[in-house]
N, C-alpha and C positions, 0 to 999 in steps of 0.2 A: 322691803323689798330685800330675801334671802340673800348671801352672796355663798363663791363658790372658791372663796381665796380664802388664807390665810392674812396678819399684817405681811406679815409678808409680803407676800399675794401683790396687796392691795398697793401696796410704795411701788410694787415692781413694774404694777401695773400704769402705774403715773410717773411715775420716770422713764419708761418704755413712751407715754405719750407725749410728752416735753422731748427726746431725747428724738424721739420720729417725725415732731413738729421741727425741731431746732435742723436737725435733716434738710430735710423737702424747702425750710426757709433758703440754707445753703447755696441748695442746688438749681434753684427757681433763679436767686440774685444774681446777677451779674457784675461782678465784685469780686471774682478768684481772682485772676491777676489786672494790676493794677500799670498804668505808666502815661506814655506820652508819644501824642505826635502829629504831625504840623503845628508845633507847640500849643497843642489845645490838653490836656481834659483827655482817658479815652481808661476803658476797662470793660473788659469780659466775660461770661461762667459758658458750661458748656453751648446751653439754645441761645443766650441773650448775651448783647452789646452794647454800650453805653458812648457815643459819639465815636463814630464810624465812616473810616473817605468812601466817597465815591464817584464813580468818575463821572462829571458834568460833558454831555458831549455836546454841548450847545454853546458853549465856552471853552471845547477840550482841557479843563482843568480839570484836578480831583478836588476837591469841596468833603470841608468836614459836615456831617449829622450832625447836629449836637440835640441828639434824642436816645431815649432807649427803645430799642424793640430784639424782635424772636430774628433770627434767616429766615432769606424769606423762600428756603426749603435744607428736610436734612442737611441733602448735596451740598448748601455751600458751607455748609461748616467746613472749617478749613483747613482739616485734616483728618486721613479713615481713621489717627488716635483718637481724636476725640468728636467724632460719630461712634466711636465701643464706648468713649469713656462717658456718653453722654447715658444710650441707652445700660449700660450698665449699674453708672450711677440711679438713673432715675428705677431699673430694676429693683437697687437697694432700697431706696426714699418705699418706693411700693411695697416693700416687702414689711418693712417697717411702719406703718403705717398699717397695713394685717393687725401685726401679731396686736399693737399700740393699740387695737378701736376695739379687737377681737378678745385681750385682756382688761380692761376695761367694758365692756360689756359684760365681764366673769365676776364684777365686782355689785353689777344690779342684781345679773341670776344666777338663782342657784343649779347647781349640779350642771353650768357650762364647760367649765375648766374641771380636769382631773389632774392625775400629778402626771399621767400620759400621757395627755395634751400639754400639760403646762412644759416636758419635755420636750414634744414635737416645739412648739410656741416658742424655746430660748432655741434651739439648734435654728428656727429660721431667722428668729431672732438674728443669732451667729452670725447666717450667709446674709440677712440684708446691711448690716453695718457692720459687715467685710465688702459687702460687694460698691454699699456709697461712701467707706473714705479709704478701702484699699487704695483705690484710684486712683485720687486727689495724693497720696504720701508716698504714692511712686513703690507698692507691691505690689 
């Protein structure tokens, strides 16, 4: 199999894949914010949460569900800002994966990635990184 990438391009492809995978794992894990509520350890991310309170109507009290799960619907995400963060971060992770997988294919297929395609992919990768990291860093 011939490659259209230089040695630096191959390193870029593998590092891109590792960074995209790390971003996606971080996006899907519910450990962005950690704390306690009702004397239980709780954590949540953009669309998943662990150990969350629910109202038990039969006993007329709030109980803690000690399991991890996603929000029941997009509207159940606590605030509009958090929903925007979910969409923007998910879009960023998708762009990072798209570029990383294209770069990995460029390691195996000759003439897939030219200098222009590499520059465009770098721009898309920058945008994806900005989307996936910028929201968490308050940028």
